[in-house]
N, C-alpha and C positions, 0 to 999 in steps of 0.2 A: 518252904516252897522249893520245889525242884528247879533246877537251872533251866530246863526246857520250858517249864510253865512260865517263868519270868520272861523268857525270850518271846513267847507267843504274845504275852500281855503288852510288852513294849512295841512289838510289831503292830498290834491293833491300834495302840495309841498314835503311832506315827502315821498310819493310814488315815485315821480320823482327822488328825491335824492337817495333813496334806489336802484332804477333801474340803475341809473348812477354808483353807487358804485359797484353793481354786474357786470356791463359791464366792469368797469375799472379793477376789480379784475380778472374776468374769461376771459374776452375778447371774441372775436369771435372764434368759433370752426375752427381749422385749417384743411386744406384738408389732407387726408390720401393718400399716394402713395404706390402702390404695388411694392416691390423690391424683388430681388432674394436672397435666402440664399444659400451660396456656401461653398464648402470645397476644399482645395488644396490637390492634391494627394501627399502623402509622405509615406515612409516605416512605417509600423505599425505592430501590432500583433493581431491575433485573437485567442481567447482561450475560452473553456468552460470546466466545471469541475463537478465532483461528490464528495460530501462530505460524510465522514464516520468516525467512531471511531474504534480504534483498540488497541492492546496491544503489547508493545515492548517485543521481545523474542530473546534469542540467536538462531543462525541458527541451531546449533547442541548441544544437551545436552545428557549426558550419566548417567544413574542411576547405581551406583556401589553397588553390594550386595555381599552376601556370599552364597555359596552352601552347607555349613555345619553349624551345630548348635554348639554353644559354648559361652564362655564368652569373651567379648572384653577386652583384656589385655593391649593393647597399641594403642593409636591414635596419629599419627604423623602430621596431618594437621588440620586446623580449617576453619571456614568461610573465604572466600576471599583468601585462600591460593592458590598460583600459583603452579601447579604441572606439571611434565613431564611424558610422557608415560613410563611405567615400574617402576615408583617411588613407593616405599613402603609407604602406607598411613595408614595402620592399621594391627594389629595382633590379632588373637584369641588365647586363652589359648590352648596349644598343649598337655597337659597331657593326656586327655581322648583319643585324636586322636593317640597319641603315643602308648598308651596301646592297642588300636585296631590294630595298625600296628604290634606290637609284637605278639599279639594273632593270627593274620592272618598269620604271618610268621611261627609260631609254627604249625598251621594247615597245612600250605603248606609243611613243612618238613615231617610231619606225612603222609600226602597223597602221597608224593613222595616216601617215604620208602615203603609204602604199594603197590604202583604201581610197583616199581622195583621188589618186592618179587613176586607179582602175575604175572608179565611179565615172570620172570624166570620159575615159576611153569607151566605156560601155554606153554612155549617153550619145556620143558621136556615132558609134557603130549602130546603135538602135535607129538613129535618125536616117542614116544612109541606107540601112536595111529597109526601112519603111518606104524610102524613095526608089528602091530597087538598085542601088549602086553597090551594095555589099551582099555577098553571098550568105546563104544560111549558115554555112560552116564557120565563116568569120564572125558572124553575129553570135553564134553559140559559144565560140571560144572567148569572145569579149565578156559574155554573160558569166561564163565559168570563172574567169579570172576575177571578175567583180565580186562574185559571191564568196570566193575563197578569201579575198582581202577583207571582206566584210566580217566573216567569221573570225579571222585572225585578229582583227581589230577588237572585236568583242571579247575574245580570249585575253588579249593584252590588257583591256580595261579591268577584267576580273582579277587578273594577276596583280595589277597595281593596287587594286582595292584591298586584296588579301595582304599584300605587303604593308599597306598603311595600317590595317587592323593588327597585324603581328607586332609592328613596332609600338602600337598602343598597349599591347599585352606585356611589354617590357616593364611597365609600371603596374604594380600589384596593389589594389586598394581593398580595404575592408568592406565586405558587403553588408555588415550589420553593426549595430552598437553592441558592444560586449567586452569580454575579457579574453585575452590570449591564454588558452590552456596549454598549448604545445607549440614549440617552434622546432621544426624538423630539419632546418638548414642553417648554414653559416655563410658569412661572406666569403666569396671565392669559390664556393662549391658549384659544380656544374650540375644542372638538372636537365633531364631529357624527357620530353613529353611522350614520345613513342606512341604506343597504342592506348595508354591511359594517362590521365592527368596526375602528376605527382603532387602529394600533399605537402605544402610548405608550412601552413599554420592551421591550428584548430582553435576556433573562437566560439566561446559560449555566450549566448545572447544575454542572459540575465541570471546571475547567481543568487539573486534574492527570491527567485521562484524556481525551486528545484523539484525533483520527483524521485520516487523510489520505485525501482523495478523489482518486485518481490516474486519469488517462485513458490506457488502454493500447490500442495499435494492434491492429486486427483480425488482423494477421499473427502477433501474439504472444499473443493472449488465450487460445488453446488450451492454452498451457503453464502458465497461471496457475491455481492451485488454492488453496482455503482451507487455512490452516495454514502456508503457506510463509513463510519468514523474509524480512524486508525491512530494508534499510538505506536511510537517506535523509539528505540535508543540506538546510540552508536558508541563504540568503544572509546572514541576520542573524548566524549563527555558522558561518562557513565552515570552521573547524577542527574542529567537533564532528560526530560521526556518531551519528545517532539510530537506534534499532532499533524494529521493530514486527513485526506478523504480519498476513497477509491474513485478513480475517474475512468478506468477502463479494465475490463476483464478480457484478455486476449484469447481468441479461440484456438490459436496454434499451440499444439501440445509439444513438449520436449521429453524425450525418453532417454534416461541415463541410467545404465546398469539396471534395466527393467523397472525403473521408477519413473512414473509419468507425472509431470508437473506442468502447470500453466503459469504464464506471466500475468501479474496484476500490477497495473500502473497506479501509483498513489501520489497525489500532489503533496508537496512538502514546502510550505512557506519558509523562507530563510532570511528574515529581515535583519538578523544580527550577523549574517554571513558565517555562522558557525559550521554549517554543513558544507563539506567539501566534496567535489566529485570523486567517486571511487570508494567512499566510506561504506563499510558493511553495516547494514541496519538489521536489528532484531525487531520484527514487526508483529503487532497484535491488531488483528482486524476484528472489530466488534460486529459480529453478524446479528446480534440481538442486543439492543440497548434502549431500555425505556426507564425514564426517571420520574420521580414523584408520583408513583402509583401505589395502590393498595395491593398487597400480596400476602399469601399464606404459605407456610411450608406444605410441600406436596403431601406429607403424611396426614395433614389436617383433613384433606379430602377423602382419605381412606379410613378415618377414625369413626368407630361406632361404639357407643357406651356398652359396657359388658351387661348382658342380660336384656338389652333392647331387642325386641322382636317385631317392631312395627315397620311400616313402609316409609322410606325416605326418598326424596327426589334423587335423580341421577347424580347431579352435582350438588352436594350437600356438605355443610360444615356444621359443627355444634358450637353455638355461642353460649358462653356462661353468663348468666344474668347476675345482677348485683347481689341477689340473695343466694347465689351459689347453684341454682338449678340450671340444667342444660336445656337448650332449645335448638331443634334442627332448623337450619336456614338454607333455603335454596339460593344458589349463587350462579352468576354467569362468569365463566373463566375466560382468560385471554391467553397471552403467551406464557411459556414456561421455560426455565433453564435447567429443569431436572431437579432443582432444589426448592425453588419458589415458583408459585403459580399466581399470575395476575388475577385479581378479582375485579371484574368490570362493574358488576352490580350485585346487590344483596347485602353488603356489609358497609359500615361507615367507620370513619376514623374514630378510634377509641374503643371499638368493640373488642371484647376479649374472646378469643377463639381457642377451643381445646385442640391440642395437637397430639395428645397421647396421655398415658398414665404412668405413674411412678410410685414405687413402694418406699415409704419412709416410716420411721419409728413413730409409734403413737405418742411418745414423749415429745418428739419434735412438733407434731401436730398440735398437742395441747399447749406448748409454748407459743406457737404461732397464733392459736386462737385467743390466748390470753392477751397477746400484744394487740390483736385485732379489736378485742373488747375495750382496750385502753385507747383506741383511736389510731392504731398503727395498721398499715396494710399487711394482710397476711400474704407472705411470699408464696404460699402453696395453694391456698384456696380461700375465697372470701368467707365461707362458712362450712363447718364440718357437715358432710352429707347427712340428711335425716334418715330415719328408718325407712327402708324401702328403696333408697337411692343406691347407686352403685358403690358399694364399699365392701371390703372383705378383710378379714384378719388372717394372719398366717402365723 
């Protein structure tokens, strides 16, 4: 045998062996069977949400100031001090105010004496004028002096009352029960009332009842309503989830770098005093939140068995009966989050609803059917579709 002939023979043998190996390794391509994907109706939850960021704040804060100028002589509270309404928290030096009070009292006494004198002179002049013993000009002069003294006396009374009030302002009291968040002055510091009242202390009324002021984008604000449930977290306690409720959606818009946002007020109970004023909150507002309802995947409402050409209701799903057959069921739908749709009526808990189809190998189907015949539930379908039902091989 020639060398070339031997080479050809060995090449053919190698090809045959390789083909046999490929066949043994990969085998024949199995048939693919179309089966139904299903879901069993059970109570579930549908929710959708809007995210935002906000700042934790006390519900009520009061800036305590002074209406008179002076030097702070005593401070009785500090940062984080708990105070009661009416509690003395600071005092101003009273020496200047006391001098003003004494001066106004002296002016008052002087004005009173002048008024009493002019009143007596007027009464005498009036009597003589009525009897014709005093001229009209003398009477009018007495009346003029009397009226001036009267107005001066009234002015002195008002000045004295103001001086009394100012000296009362030297003692500064807490207007509410709460906690001192900020102390802006120290003893010995001079404060000037001027045209505005300077802030000495900031007091929060109740830190166990906080709120979050969240900024929500204009694209989401239309979904946010009062009463919606809120969850939020803060960096100080990353493992904790705090809960609250939307209490107000403010109409005033804020524009920053051409981005329009709205403020949403969220109540935030704080019984453990973990939340502190100024913390940044990452907020989730549940614009849709329904629990313990029956729902189907949205795709179940769009499913129609292959080859079916009959008429079905507008809102229809296909229920798989225990024998494996499919039955169209008209349903009433409710809310949806884009993934699940609420079923208000038409289906009951435990019903099996078809959501789509899936190709699996015929070998897998046979194994599942064998298990089903032995009393096990078939994970793919209760019974292999009979002739004439929707099944195809590929």
